[in-house]
C-alpha positions in Angstrom: 116.4 100.8 139.6 119.1 101.1 136.9 118.8 97.5 135.9 115.0 97.8 135.8 115.2 100.8 133.5 117.7 99.1 131.2 115.5 96.0 131.0 112.4 98.1 130.1 114.4 99.9 127.4 115.5 96.5 125.9 111.9 95.2 126.1 110.7 98.2 124.3 113.2 97.6 121.5 112.2 93.9 121.3 108.5 94.9 121.0 109.3 97.3 118.2 111.1 94.5 116.3 108.3 92.1 117.0 105.7 94.6 115.6 107.9 95.2 112.5 108.2 91.4 111.7 105.0 91.0 109.8 105.9 93.9 107.5 109.4 92.4 107.0 107.7 89.2 105.8 105.4 91.3 103.6 108.2 92.9 101.7 110.6 90.0 101.6 112.0 89.4 98.1 110.0 92.5 96.8 111.4 95.2 94.6 111.2 98.7 96.2 112.1 101.8 94.3 113.1 104.8 96.4 113.5 108.2 95.0 115.9 110.3 97.1 115.3 113.9 96.3 117.8 116.7 96.0 116.3 118.7 98.9 116.0 115.6 101.1 119.7 115.0 100.9 121.0 118.4 102.0 122.0 117.2 105.5 124.8 114.8 106.3 122.8 113.1 109.1 119.9 112.5 106.8 122.1 111.0 104.2 123.7 108.6 106.7 120.3 107.5 108.2 118.9 107.0 104.6 121.9 104.8 103.8 121.4 102.8 107.0 117.7 102.3 106.0 118.7 101.1 102.5 121.2 98.6 104.0 118.7 97.4 106.5 116.1 96.7 103.8 118.6 94.5 101.9 119.5 92.7 105.1 115.8 91.7 105.8 115.3 90.4 102.3 114.0 93.5 100.4 115.4 94.4 97.0 115.9 98.2 97.1 116.7 100.3 94.0 117.6 103.9 94.7 117.0 106.7 92.1 118.4 110.1 93.2 118.0 113.7 92.1 120.4 116.6 92.6 118.7 119.8 91.5 120.2 122.0 94.3 123.7 120.5 93.8 123.5 121.1 90.1 122.4 124.7 90.6 125.3 125.3 93.0 127.9 123.9 90.5 126.4 125.9 87.6 126.6 129.0 89.6 130.2 128.2 90.5 131.1 127.8 86.8 129.2 131.0 85.9 126.8 129.0 83.6 123.4 130.6 83.4 120.4 128.3 84.1 116.8 128.8 83.1 113.6 126.8 83.8 110.4 126.1 81.8 107.5 124.6 83.8 110.0 123.4 86.5 112.4 121.7 84.1 115.9 123.0 83.6 116.7 124.2 80.1 119.8 122.1 79.4 122.3 123.2 76.7 125.5 121.3 75.9 127.5 123.0 78.6 124.8 122.4 81.2 124.2 118.7 80.4 128.0 118.1 80.8 127.7 119.7 84.3 124.5 117.8 85.1 126.2 114.5 84.2 129.3 115.3 86.2 127.3 116.2 89.3 124.7 113.4 89.1 126.9 110.5 88.0 129.9 111.8 90.0 129.8 113.4 93.4 126.1 112.7 94.3 126.0 109.1 93.0 129.2 108.0 94.5 128.5 109.7 97.9 125.2 107.7 98.2 127.0 104.5 97.2 129.8 105.2 99.8 127.3 105.8 102.6 125.4 102.6 101.8 128.7 100.6 101.8 129.6 102.2 105.2 126.3 101.1 106.5 127.2 97.5 105.7 125.6 96.7 102.3 127.0 96.6 98.8 125.9 99.2 96.3 126.8 100.1 92.7 126.4 103.5 91.2 125.2 103.7 87.6 123.4 106.2 85.4 120.6 105.4 83.0 123.2 105.3 80.2 125.0 102.3 81.7 124.1 99.0 80.1 121.4 100.8 78.1 119.3 101.0 81.3 117.3 104.0 80.1 116.6 104.6 76.4 115.6 108.3 76.3 113.8 110.6 73.9 113.9 114.3 73.7 111.0 116.3 75.2 109.4 118.5 72.5 106.2 119.5 74.3 104.9 120.1 77.8 101.4 120.3 79.3 100.4 123.9 80.0 99.5 124.0 83.7 96.9 126.7 83.1 95.0 124.9 80.3 96.1 121.3 80.3 96.9 121.7 76.6 100.2 120.6 75.1 102.6 123.4 74.1 105.8 123.2 72.1 109.0 123.8 74.1 112.7 123.4 73.5 114.4 122.4 76.7 117.6 121.3 75.0 119.1 118.1 76.3 116.1 117.2 78.4 114.3 113.9 77.8 111.9 111.3 79.1 112.4 107.5 79.4 111.3 105.7 76.2 112.1 102.3 77.6 113.7 100.7 80.7 115.9 97.6 80.4 115.1 95.9 83.7 117.7 93.2 82.9 120.4 95.6 84.0 118.8 96.1 87.4 117.9 92.5 87.9 121.5 91.4 87.2 122.7 93.7 90.0 120.0 92.6 92.4 120.8 89.0 91.7 124.4 89.7 92.6 123.2 91.1 96.0 124.1 94.6 94.8 121.9 97.7 95.4 121.6 99.8 92.2 121.9 103.6 92.8 120.7 105.2 89.6 121.5 108.7 88.3 118.6 110.0 86.1 120.3 110.3 82.8 119.4 108.5 79.6 120.9 107.8 76.2 118.9 108.7 73.1 118.8 106.9 69.8 120.7 109.9 68.4 123.6 109.0 70.7 123.1 112.1 72.9 122.9 112.3 76.7 119.6 113.5 78.1 118.8 114.9 81.6 115.6 113.3 82.9 113.5 114.3 85.9 114.4 111.9 88.7 110.7 111.4 89.8 109.9 110.3 86.3 112.8 107.9 86.2 111.9 106.4 89.6 108.2 106.0 88.6 109.1 104.3 85.2 111.6 101.9 86.8 109.1 101.0 89.5 106.4 100.2 86.9 108.9 98.2 84.7 109.9 96.1 87.8 106.3 95.7 89.0 107.6 97.1 92.3 105.7 96.6 95.6 106.3 100.2 96.5 107.5 103.4 94.9 108.7 105.7 97.7 109.1 109.4 96.7 111.2 111.1 99.4 110.8 114.8 99.2 110.7 117.9 101.5 107.0 117.9 102.4 105.0 115.6 104.7 103.0 114.2 101.9 99.7 115.3 100.2 97.8 117.9 102.2 94.1 118.7 102.1 92.4 122.1 102.0 93.2 122.7 105.6 96.8 121.7 105.5 96.2 118.3 107.1 98.1 115.2 105.9 96.1 112.8 103.7 97.1 109.3 104.8 95.7 107.4 101.8 94.3 108.2 98.3 93.0 106.0 95.5 94.2 106.7 92.0 90.7 108.0 91.1 90.5 110.3 94.2 94.0 111.7 93.3 92.8 112.6 89.8 89.7 114.3 91.2 91.6 116.3 93.7 93.9 117.6 91.0 90.9 118.7 89.0 89.4 120.5 92.1 92.7 122.3 92.8 93.2 120.6 96.2 96.4 119.0 94.9 98.3 121.8 93.2 101.6 123.4 92.1 104.7 121.2 92.5 102.7 118.3 94.0 100.8 117.7 90.7 103.7 116.2 88.7 104.6 114.0 91.7 101.1 112.7 91.9 100.9 112.2 88.1 104.2 110.3 88.3 102.7 108.0 91.0 99.5 107.4 89.0 101.5 106.6 85.8 103.7 104.2 87.8 100.6 102.5 89.3 99.1 102.1 85.8 102.3 100.4 84.6 102.6 97.8 87.3 103.6 99.3 90.7 101.5 98.0 93.6 101.4 101.3 95.5 103.2 104.6 95.7 104.0 106.8 98.7 105.0 110.5 99.0 106.8 111.2 102.3 109.1 113.6 104.0 112.7 112.4 103.4 114.1 115.0 105.8 113.2 112.9 108.8 115.7 110.3 110.0 114.7 106.7 109.0 111.6 107.9 107.1 111.8 104.8 104.9 111.7 102.3 107.8 108.9 104.2 109.5 106.8 104.1 106.3 107.4 100.4 105.6 107.6 98.7 109.0 105.1 100.5 111.2 101.3 100.6 111.2 101.4 104.4 111.2 103.5 104.9 108.1 105.0 108.2 107.3 103.3 109.9 104.3 100.5 109.6 101.7 100.0 106.3 100.1 98.3 106.1 96.7 96.8 102.8 95.5 95.0 101.6 92.4 
């Protein structure tokens, strides 16, 4: 009986591998940009399973690029240093003291921890920020869309910017060397100053610049939900815009959807919003018929 049960367990694993094989072929030699959110990386087990997923992707011929956030970790360090932090429309107002802390946390502890976990999982990763090699040329944000009126309003967020351009040669050089880029969302302005950039925006812009097969946005929600709280498995770009207008897609999900739409319009094949708190969420999304979140296509 014991031998039979063991055989059945192994056969089950073989069937899973067999079912995943077509998807492995599909993404072979493809660029995949994965945004690992600050809330999604609050648990050690989640971080380790994420790193194993990234290492596995490389081993089956995929070219993963990781972009990470770090909002909760930055907030914790600012509190520890008694530096006051304010927000405007969800973006942290970043003065000179704050941007130094942001760079220290993002390019330091968080970035190197992700790199170390990926190396422990059997792959080679290199941690960089958008400043390294001129990867992200940034420009200061001077205005934001008013969520209540959709009109632009003037704001001063300090050292907060947006990508002006992405130099994909930096990433391609690492990928060609069989190295996985792990990118901290900082950019260098033409004024020589460092700018803090929203990680979702960085991931979306990098995915578009690389013509990525997938942009995966790992967050702390299952995906896009309808009026009844049910997961929407698939959306077209047009449907997503309509649902924003109708108020079905609202609050914090709006900027994520807008990032996905912008990425699609700039060259990404499809974007997915999924719950990064679940172990192996990336593999479930890519290598199973069921998937794991909401996919948005052109």
